[in-house]
RODORO-389042 format. One record per atom (N, C-alpha, C, O, CB): chain; x, z, y; residue in three letters; atom name; residue number from 0. Coordinates in nm, 2 decimals. Each point is the difference from the previous one (the first is absolute). Glycine has a CB too. Layout:
BEGIN
A / X / Z / Y / Ala / CA / NUM
...
END
This chain:
BEGIN
A / -0.85 / 0.83 / -1.76 / Unk / N / 0
A / 0.09 / -0.10 / 0.06 / Unk / CA / 0
A / -0.07 / -0.12 / 0.05 / Unk / C / 0
A / 0.03 / -0.05 / 0.11 / Unk / O / 0
A / 0.15 / 0.13 / -0.26 / Unk / CB / 0
A / -0.29 / -0.12 / 0.08 / Unk / N / 1
A / -0.07 / -0.12 / 0.04 / Unk / CA / 1
A / -0.08 / 0.04 / 0.13 / Unk / C / 1
A / -0.01 / -0.09 / 0.09 / Unk / O / 1
A / -0.01 / 0.01 / -0.32 / Unk / CB / 1
A / -0.03 / 0.20 / 0.25 / Unk / N / 2
A / -0.06 / 0.04 / 0.12 / Unk / CA / 2
A / 0.09 / 0.00 / 0.12 / Unk / C / 2
A / -0.03 / -0.04 / 0.11 / Unk / O / 2
A / -0.13 / 0.18 / -0.25 / Unk / CB / 2
A / 0.28 / -0.09 / 0.11 / Unk / N / 3
A / 0.10 / 0.00 / 0.11 / Unk / CA / 3
A / 0.03 / -0.14 / 0.05 / Unk / C / 3
A / 0.01 / -0.03 / 0.12 / Unk / O / 3
A / 0.09 / 0.24 / -0.22 / Unk / CB / 3
A / -0.07 / -0.30 / 0.00 / Unk / N / 4
A / 0.03 / -0.14 / 0.04 / Unk / CA / 4
A / -0.12 / -0.07 / 0.07 / Unk / C / 4
A / 0.02 / -0.08 / 0.09 / Unk / O / 4
A / 0.14 / 0.07 / -0.28 / Unk / CB / 4
A / -0.28 / 0.04 / 0.14 / Unk / N / 5
A / -0.12 / -0.05 / 0.07 / Unk / CA / 5
A / -0.02 / 0.05 / 0.14 / Unk / C / 5
A / -0.04 / -0.08 / 0.09 / Unk / O / 5
A / -0.06 / 0.06 / -0.32 / Unk / CB / 5
A / 0.12 / 0.15 / 0.25 / Unk / N / 6
A / -0.02 / 0.06 / 0.13 / Unk / CA / 6
A / 0.11 / -0.04 / 0.10 / Unk / C / 6
A / -0.02 / -0.01 / 0.12 / Unk / O / 6
A / -0.09 / 0.20 / -0.23 / Unk / CB / 6
A / 0.23 / -0.22 / 0.06 / Unk / N / 7
A / 0.11 / -0.03 / 0.09 / Unk / CA / 7
A / 0.06 / -0.14 / -0.01 / Unk / C / 7
A / 0.12 / -0.02 / 0.03 / Unk / O / 7
A / -0.07 / 0.26 / -0.04 / Unk / CB / 7
A / -0.13 / -0.33 / -0.04 / Unk / N / 8
A / 0.05 / -0.14 / -0.02 / Unk / CA / 8
A / 0.04 / -0.07 / 0.13 / Unk / C / 8
A / 0.10 / -0.08 / 0.00 / Unk / O / 8
A / -0.24 / 0.07 / -0.20 / Unk / CB / 8
A / 0.08 / 0.04 / 0.31 / Unk / N / 9
A / 0.03 / -0.06 / 0.12 / Unk / CA / 9
A / 0.13 / 0.05 / 0.05 / Unk / C / 9
A / 0.09 / -0.08 / 0.06 / Unk / O / 9
A / -0.33 / 0.05 / 0.00 / Unk / CB / 9
A / 0.27 / 0.16 / -0.07 / Unk / N / 10
A / 0.12 / 0.06 / 0.04 / Unk / CA / 10
A / 0.12 / -0.05 / -0.08 / Unk / C / 10
A / 0.11 / -0.03 / 0.05 / Unk / O / 10
A / -0.23 / 0.23 / 0.02 / Unk / CB / 10
A / 0.10 / -0.21 / -0.21 / Unk / N / 11
A / 0.10 / -0.05 / -0.09 / Unk / CA / 11
A / 0.03 / -0.15 / 0.04 / Unk / C / 11
A / 0.12 / -0.04 / 0.00 / Unk / O / 11
A / -0.19 / 0.20 / -0.18 / Unk / CB / 11
A / -0.03 / -0.24 / 0.21 / Unk / N / 12
A / 0.03 / -0.14 / 0.03 / Unk / CA / 12
A / 0.07 / -0.01 / 0.13 / Unk / C / 12
A / 0.09 / -0.08 / 0.02 / Unk / O / 12
A / -0.30 / 0.02 / -0.13 / Unk / CB / 12
A / 0.18 / 0.15 / 0.21 / Unk / N / 13
A / 0.08 / 0.01 / 0.12 / Unk / CA / 13
A / 0.14 / 0.03 / -0.01 / Unk / C / 13
A / 0.09 / -0.06 / 0.06 / Unk / O / 13
A / -0.30 / 0.12 / 0.05 / Unk / CB / 13
A / 0.24 / 0.04 / -0.20 / Unk / N / 14
A / 0.14 / 0.03 / -0.03 / Unk / CA / 14
A / 0.07 / -0.11 / -0.06 / Unk / C / 14
A / 0.12 / -0.03 / 0.04 / Unk / O / 14
A / -0.19 / 0.27 / -0.07 / Unk / CB / 14
A / 0.01 / -0.31 / -0.07 / Unk / N / 15
A / 0.07 / -0.11 / -0.06 / Unk / CA / 15
A / 0.02 / -0.12 / 0.09 / Unk / C / 15
A / 0.11 / -0.05 / 0.01 / Unk / O / 15
A / -0.21 / 0.12 / -0.23 / Unk / CB / 15
A / 0.00 / -0.11 / 0.30 / Unk / N / 16
A / 0.01 / -0.11 / 0.09 / Unk / CA / 16
A / 0.11 / 0.04 / 0.11 / Unk / C / 16
A / 0.08 / -0.09 / 0.04 / Unk / O / 16
A / -0.32 / 0.02 / -0.09 / Unk / CB / 16
A / 0.23 / 0.19 / 0.10 / Unk / N / 17
A / 0.10 / 0.04 / 0.10 / Unk / CA / 17
A / 0.14 / 0.00 / -0.05 / Unk / C / 17
A / 0.09 / -0.03 / 0.07 / Unk / O / 17
A / -0.27 / 0.17 / 0.03 / Unk / CB / 17
A / 0.20 / -0.09 / -0.22 / Unk / N / 18
A / 0.13 / 0.00 / -0.06 / Unk / CA / 18
A / 0.06 / -0.14 / -0.01 / Unk / C / 18
A / 0.12 / -0.02 / 0.03 / Unk / O / 18
A / -0.18 / 0.24 / -0.15 / Unk / CB / 18
A / -0.02 / -0.31 / 0.07 / Unk / N / 19
A / 0.04 / -0.14 / -0.02 / Unk / CA / 19
A / 0.03 / -0.06 / 0.14 / Unk / C / 19
A / 0.10 / -0.06 / 0.02 / Unk / O / 19
A / -0.24 / 0.04 / -0.23 / Unk / CB / 19
A / 0.05 / 0.05 / 0.31 / Unk / N / 20
A / 0.03 / -0.05 / 0.13 / Unk / CA / 20
A / 0.12 / 0.06 / 0.06 / Unk / C / 20
A / 0.08 / -0.07 / 0.07 / Unk / O / 20
A / -0.32 / 0.04 / -0.04 / Unk / CB / 20
A / 0.27 / 0.16 / -0.05 / Unk / N / 21
A / 0.12 / 0.06 / 0.05 / Unk / CA / 21
A / 0.12 / -0.06 / -0.05 / Unk / C / 21
A / 0.10 / -0.02 / 0.07 / Unk / O / 21
A / -0.23 / 0.23 / -0.04 / Unk / CB / 21
A / 0.13 / -0.23 / -0.16 / Unk / N / 22
A / 0.12 / -0.06 / -0.07 / Unk / CA / 22
A / 0.02 / -0.15 / 0.05 / Unk / C / 22
A / 0.11 / -0.04 / 0.03 / Unk / O / 22
A / -0.14 / 0.19 / -0.23 / Unk / CB / 22
A / -0.08 / -0.22 / 0.22 / Unk / N / 23
A / 0.01 / -0.14 / 0.05 / Unk / CA / 23
A / 0.06 / 0.00 / 0.14 / Unk / C / 23
A / 0.07 / -0.09 / 0.04 / Unk / O / 23
A / -0.26 / 0.02 / -0.19 / Unk / CB / 23
A / 0.14 / 0.17 / 0.23 / Unk / N / 24
A / 0.06 / 0.01 / 0.14 / Unk / CA / 24
A / 0.14 / 0.03 / -0.01 / Unk / C / 24
A / 0.08 / -0.06 / 0.08 / Unk / O / 24
A / -0.30 / 0.14 / 0.00 / Unk / CB / 24
A / 0.27 / 0.01 / -0.17 / Unk / N / 25
A / 0.14 / 0.02 / -0.01 / Unk / CA / 25
A / 0.08 / -0.12 / -0.04 / Unk / C / 25
A / 0.10 / -0.03 / 0.06 / Unk / O / 25
A / -0.16 / 0.27 / -0.12 / Unk / CB / 25
A / 0.00 / -0.31 / -0.04 / Unk / N / 26
A / 0.07 / -0.12 / -0.05 / Unk / CA / 26
A / 0.02 / -0.11 / 0.10 / Unk / C / 26
A / 0.10 / -0.06 / 0.01 / Unk / O / 26
A / -0.19 / 0.12 / -0.24 / Unk / CB / 26
A / -0.02 / -0.09 / 0.30 / Unk / N / 27
A / 0.00 / -0.12 / 0.09 / Unk / CA / 27
A / 0.04 / 0.03 / 0.14 / Unk / C / 27
A / 0.06 / -0.08 / 0.07 / Unk / O / 27
A / -0.23 / -0.01 / -0.21 / Unk / CB / 27
A / 0.14 / 0.21 / 0.19 / Unk / N / 28
A / 0.02 / 0.03 / 0.14 / Unk / CA / 28
A / 0.11 / 0.12 / 0.02 / Unk / C / 28
A / 0.06 / 0.00 / 0.10 / Unk / O / 28
A / -0.30 / -0.08 / -0.05 / Unk / CB / 28
A / 0.25 / 0.16 / -0.15 / Unk / N / 29
A / 0.08 / 0.12 / 0.01 / Unk / CA / 29
A / 0.13 / -0.01 / 0.08 / Unk / C / 29
A / 0.05 / -0.11 / 0.02 / Unk / O / 29
A / -0.15 / 0.18 / -0.23 / Unk / CB / 29
A / 0.16 / 0.04 / 0.24 / Unk / N / 30
A / 0.12 / 0.01 / 0.08 / Unk / CA / 30
A / 0.12 / -0.02 / -0.09 / Unk / C / 30
A / 0.02 / 0.08 / -0.10 / Unk / O / 30
A / -0.13 / 0.08 / 0.26 / Unk / CB / 30
A / 0.19 / -0.26 / -0.14 / Unk / N / 31
A / 0.12 / -0.03 / -0.08 / Unk / CA / 31
A / 0.12 / 0.08 / 0.03 / Unk / C / 31
A / 0.09 / 0.02 / -0.08 / Unk / O / 31
A / -0.18 / -0.25 / 0.05 / Unk / CB / 31
A / 0.10 / 0.29 / 0.15 / Unk / N / 32
A / 0.12 / 0.07 / 0.05 / Unk / CA / 32
A / 0.00 / 0.14 / -0.06 / Unk / C / 32
A / 0.10 / 0.06 / 0.00 / Unk / O / 32
A / -0.09 / -0.20 / 0.21 / Unk / CB / 32
A / -0.13 / 0.20 / -0.24 / Unk / N / 33
A / 0.00 / 0.13 / -0.05 / Unk / CA / 33
A / -0.02 / 0.11 / 0.11 / Unk / C / 33
A / -0.01 / 0.12 / -0.03 / Unk / O / 33
A / 0.15 / -0.20 / -0.16 / Unk / CB / 33
A / -0.16 / 0.03 / 0.31 / Unk / N / 34
A / -0.01 / 0.10 / 0.11 / Unk / CA / 34
A / -0.15 / 0.04 / 0.02 / Unk / C / 34
A / -0.03 / 0.09 / 0.07 / Unk / O / 34
A / 0.23 / -0.19 / 0.04 / Unk / CB / 34
A / -0.29 / 0.03 / -0.17 / Unk / N / 35
A / -0.14 / 0.03 / 0.01 / Unk / CA / 35
A / -0.04 / 0.11 / -0.11 / Unk / C / 35
A / 0.02 / -0.03 / -0.12 / Unk / O / 35
A / -0.08 / -0.20 / 0.21 / Unk / CB / 35
A / 0.02 / 0.34 / -0.05 / Unk / N / 36
A / -0.02 / 0.11 / -0.11 / Unk / CA / 36
A / -0.11 / -0.03 / -0.10 / Unk / C / 36
A / 0.01 / 0.05 / -0.11 / Unk / O / 36
A / 0.07 / 0.11 / 0.28 / Unk / CB / 36
A / -0.18 / -0.23 / -0.13 / Unk / N / 37
A / -0.11 / -0.02 / -0.10 / Unk / CA / 37
A / 0.01 / -0.14 / -0.07 / Unk / C / 37
A / 0.00 / 0.00 / -0.12 / Unk / O / 37
A / -0.15 / 0.14 / 0.26 / Unk / CB / 37
A / 0.17 / -0.24 / -0.06 / Unk / N / 38
A / 0.00 / -0.14 / -0.06 / Unk / CA / 38
A / 0.13 / -0.03 / -0.07 / Unk / C / 38
A / 0.00 / -0.11 / -0.07 / Unk / O / 38
A / -0.16 / 0.05 / 0.24 / Unk / CB / 38
A / 0.27 / 0.13 / -0.17 / Unk / N / 39
A / 0.12 / -0.03 / -0.06 / Unk / CA / 39
A / 0.00 / 0.04 / -0.15 / Unk / C / 39
A / 0.09 / -0.04 / -0.08 / Unk / O / 39
A / 0.03 / 0.05 / 0.30 / Unk / CB / 39
A / -0.21 / 0.08 / -0.26 / Unk / N / 40
A / 0.00 / 0.05 / -0.14 / Unk / CA / 40
A / -0.13 / -0.04 / -0.06 / Unk / C / 40
A / -0.11 / 0.02 / 0.05 / Unk / O / 40
A / 0.25 / 0.18 / 0.01 / Unk / CB / 40
A / -0.14 / -0.27 / -0.18 / Unk / N / 41
A / -0.12 / -0.05 / -0.06 / Unk / CA / 41
A / -0.09 / 0.11 / -0.05 / Unk / C / 41
A / -0.12 / -0.01 / 0.01 / Unk / O / 41
A / 0.24 / -0.19 / -0.08 / Unk / CB / 41
A / -0.07 / 0.32 / 0.03 / Unk / N / 42
A / -0.08 / 0.11 / -0.04 / Unk / CA / 42
A / -0.08 / 0.06 / 0.11 / Unk / C / 42
A / -0.12 / 0.03 / -0.01 / Unk / O / 42
A / 0.29 / 0.01 / -0.17 / Unk / CB / 42
A / -0.10 / -0.02 / 0.29 / Unk / N / 43
A / -0.07 / 0.05 / 0.12 / Unk / CA / 43
A / -0.11 / -0.09 / 0.05 / Unk / C / 43
A / -0.11 / 0.04 / 0.04 / Unk / O / 43
A / 0.32 / 0.08 / 0.02 / Unk / CB / 43
A / -0.18 / -0.25 / -0.05 / Unk / N / 44
A / -0.10 / -0.10 / 0.05 / Unk / CA / 44
A / -0.11 / -0.01 / -0.09 / Unk / C / 44
A / -0.12 / -0.01 / 0.04 / Unk / O / 44
A / 0.30 / -0.11 / 0.07 / Unk / CB / 44
A / -0.16 / 0.13 / -0.25 / Unk / N / 45
A / -0.11 / -0.01 / -0.09 / Unk / CA / 45
A / -0.09 / 0.13 / 0.01 / Unk / C / 45
A / -0.12 / -0.02 / 0.00 / Unk / O / 45
A / 0.26 / -0.12 / -0.15 / Unk / CB / 45
A / -0.08 / 0.25 / 0.17 / Unk / N / 46
A / -0.07 / 0.13 / 0.01 / Unk / CA / 46
A / -0.08 / -0.01 / 0.14 / Unk / C / 46
A / -0.12 / 0.04 / 0.00 / Unk / O / 46
A / 0.29 / 0.09 / -0.14 / Unk / CB / 46
A / -0.11 / -0.17 / 0.24 / Unk / N / 47
A / -0.06 / -0.01 / 0.13 / Unk / CA / 47
A / -0.12 / -0.10 / -0.01 / Unk / C / 47
A / -0.11 / 0.03 / 0.06 / Unk / O / 47
A / 0.33 / 0.02 / 0.06 / Unk / CB / 47
A / -0.21 / -0.16 / -0.18 / Unk / N / 48
A / -0.10 / -0.10 / -0.02 / Unk / CA / 48
A / -0.12 / 0.06 / -0.08 / Unk / C / 48
A / -0.12 / -0.02 / 0.03 / Unk / O / 48
A / 0.29 / -0.17 / -0.02 / Unk / CB / 48
A / -0.13 / 0.27 / -0.12 / Unk / N / 49
A / -0.11 / 0.06 / -0.08 / Unk / CA / 49
A / -0.08 / 0.10 / 0.08 / Unk / C / 49
A / -0.12 / 0.01 / -0.01 / Unk / O / 49
A / 0.27 / -0.04 / -0.19 / Unk / CB / 49
A / -0.09 / 0.11 / 0.29 / Unk / N / 50
A / -0.07 / 0.10 / 0.08 / Unk / CA / 50
A / -0.09 / -0.08 / 0.10 / Unk / C / 50
A / -0.11 / 0.04 / 0.02 / Unk / O / 50
A / 0.30 / 0.13 / -0.05 / Unk / CB / 50
A / -0.14 / -0.27 / 0.09 / Unk / N / 51
A / -0.08 / -0.08 / 0.09 / Unk / CA / 51
A / -0.11 / -0.07 / -0.07 / Unk / C / 51
A / -0.11 / 0.00 / 0.06 / Unk / O / 51
A / 0.31 / -0.03 / 0.09 / Unk / CB / 51
A / -0.18 / -0.02 / -0.27 / Unk / N / 52
A / -0.11 / -0.06 / -0.07 / Unk / CA / 52
A / -0.11 / 0.10 / -0.04 / Unk / C / 52
A / -0.11 / -0.03 / 0.01 / Unk / O / 52
A / 0.28 / -0.13 / -0.10 / Unk / CB / 52
A / -0.13 / 0.28 / 0.06 / Unk / N / 53
A / -0.09 / 0.11 / -0.03 / Unk / CA / 53
A / -0.09 / 0.03 / 0.12 / Unk / C / 53
A / -0.12 / 0.01 / -0.01 / Unk / O / 53
A / 0.28 / 0.08 / -0.16 / Unk / CB / 53
A / -0.09 / -0.08 / 0.28 / Unk / N / 54
A / -0.07 / 0.03 / 0.13 / Unk / CA / 54
A / -0.10 / -0.11 / 0.04 / Unk / C / 54
A / -0.11 / 0.03 / 0.04 / Unk / O / 54
A / 0.30 / 0.11 / 0.03 / Unk / CB / 54
A / -0.15 / -0.26 / -0.08 / Unk / N / 55
A / -0.08 / -0.11 / 0.04 / Unk / CA / 55
A / -0.12 / -0.02 / -0.10 / Unk / C / 55
A / -0.11 / -0.02 / 0.05 / Unk / O / 55
A / 0.31 / -0.09 / 0.05 / Unk / CB / 55
A / -0.18 / 0.12 / -0.23 / Unk / N / 56
A / -0.10 / -0.02 / -0.10 / Unk / CA / 56
A / -0.10 / 0.12 / 0.01 / Unk / C / 56
A / -0.12 / -0.01 / -0.04 / Unk / O / 56
A / 0.27 / -0.13 / -0.11 / Unk / CB / 56
A / -0.10 / 0.26 / 0.19 / Unk / N / 57
A / -0.09 / 0.12 / 0.00 / Unk / CA / 57
A / -0.10 / -0.01 / 0.11 / Unk / C / 57
A / -0.10 / 0.07 / 0.00 / Unk / O / 57
A / 0.29 / 0.06 / -0.09 / Unk / CB / 57
A / -0.16 / -0.22 / 0.19 / Unk / N / 58
A / -0.10 / -0.01 / 0.11 / Unk / CA / 58
A / -0.13 / -0.06 / -0.05 / Unk / C / 58
A / -0.11 / 0.03 / 0.05 / Unk / O / 58
A / 0.30 / -0.07 / 0.11 / Unk / CB / 58
A / -0.18 / -0.04 / -0.27 / Unk / N / 59
A / -0.12 / -0.08 / -0.04 / Unk / CA / 59
A / -0.08 / 0.08 / -0.11 / Unk / C / 59
A / -0.08 / -0.07 / -0.06 / Unk / O / 59
A / 0.21 / -0.14 / 0.11 / Unk / CB / 59
A / -0.10 / 0.33 / -0.07 / Unk / N / 60
A / -0.08 / 0.07 / -0.10 / Unk / CA / 60
A / -0.14 / 0.03 / 0.05 / Unk / C / 60
A / -0.03 / 0.01 / 0.12 / Unk / O / 60
A / 0.24 / 0.10 / -0.21 / Unk / CB / 60
A / -0.31 / -0.11 / -0.01 / Unk / N / 61
A / -0.14 / 0.03 / 0.04 / Unk / CA / 61
A / -0.02 / 0.15 / 0.00 / Unk / C / 61
A / 0.05 / 0.07 / -0.08 / Unk / O / 61
A / -0.12 / -0.29 / -0.03 / Unk / CB / 61
A / 0.00 / 0.26 / 0.21 / Unk / N / 62
A / -0.04 / 0.14 / 0.01 / Unk / CA / 62
A / -0.11 / 0.03 / -0.10 / Unk / C / 62
A / -0.09 / -0.08 / -0.02 / Unk / O / 62
A / 0.15 / 0.08 / 0.27 / Unk / CB / 62
A / -0.05 / 0.11 / -0.31 / Unk / N / 63
A / -0.10 / 0.04 / -0.10 / Unk / CA / 63
A / -0.13 / 0.05 / 0.08 / Unk / C / 63
A / 0.01 / 0.07 / 0.10 / Unk / O / 63
A / 0.17 / -0.01 / -0.27 / Unk / CB / 63
A / -0.29 / -0.10 / 0.11 / Unk / N / 64
A / -0.13 / 0.04 / 0.06 / Unk / CA / 64
A / -0.02 / 0.14 / -0.02 / Unk / C / 64
A / 0.00 / 0.05 / -0.12 / Unk / O / 64
A / -0.09 / -0.28 / 0.09 / Unk / CB / 64
A / 0.07 / 0.31 / 0.13 / Unk / N / 65
A / -0.03 / 0.14 / -0.01 / Unk / CA / 65
A / -0.15 / 0.02 / -0.02 / Unk / C / 65
A / -0.08 / -0.05 / 0.07 / Unk / O / 65
A / 0.28 / 0.11 / 0.08 / Unk / CB / 65
A / -0.22 / 0.03 / -0.25 / Unk / N / 66
A / -0.14 / 0.02 / -0.03 / Unk / CA / 66
A / -0.06 / 0.10 / 0.11 / Unk / C / 66
A / 0.07 / 0.09 / 0.04 / Unk / O / 66
A / -0.03 / -0.12 / -0.29 / Unk / CB / 66
A / -0.16 / 0.00 / 0.28 / Unk / N / 67
A / -0.06 / 0.08 / 0.11 / Unk / CA / 67
A / -0.11 / 0.09 / -0.07 / Unk / C / 67
A / -0.10 / -0.04 / -0.05 / Unk / O / 67
A / 0.14 / -0.14 / 0.22 / Unk / CB / 67
A / 0.00 / 0.31 / -0.17 / Unk / N / 68
A / -0.09 / 0.09 / -0.06 / Unk / CA / 68
A / -0.06 / 0.09 / 0.11 / Unk / C / 68
A / 0.07 / 0.04 / 0.09 / Unk / O / 68
A / 0.06 / -0.04 / -0.31 / Unk / CB / 68
A / -0.26 / 0.02 / 0.21 / Unk / N / 69
A / -0.07 / 0.08 / 0.10 / Unk / CA / 69
A / 0.00 / 0.14 / -0.06 / Unk / C / 69
A / -0.05 / 0.03 / -0.10 / Unk / O / 69
A / -0.09 / -0.22 / 0.18 / Unk / CB / 69
A / 0.20 / 0.28 / 0.00 / Unk / N / 70
A / 0.01 / 0.14 / -0.04 / Unk / CA / 70
A / -0.12 / 0.08 / 0.06 / Unk / C / 70
A / -0.04 / -0.02 / 0.11 / Unk / O / 70
A / 0.29 / 0.01 / -0.13 / Unk / CB / 70
A / -0.32 / 0.09 / -0.07 / Unk / N / 71
A / -0.11 / 0.07 / 0.05 / Unk / CA / 71
A / 0.03 / 0.14 / 0.02 / Unk / C / 71
A / -0.09 / 0.08 / 0.04 / Unk / O / 71
A / -0.06 / -0.24 / -0.16 / Unk / CB / 71
END
């Protein structure tokens, strides 16, 4: 479990930050009439924010160095 958290900490942080941002967007900006399919529901907006947070934070991951082996 520790290895999983260590390897995916940036993605987990992106999901958490995105979910919080999505809920805050719903709370302060969201659609009050209910006609907006995403922003009128706090669950949908939180999920949408979490997905966007994951995608944005995933951009910043470091690429693993590939070992160069010479085959004979």
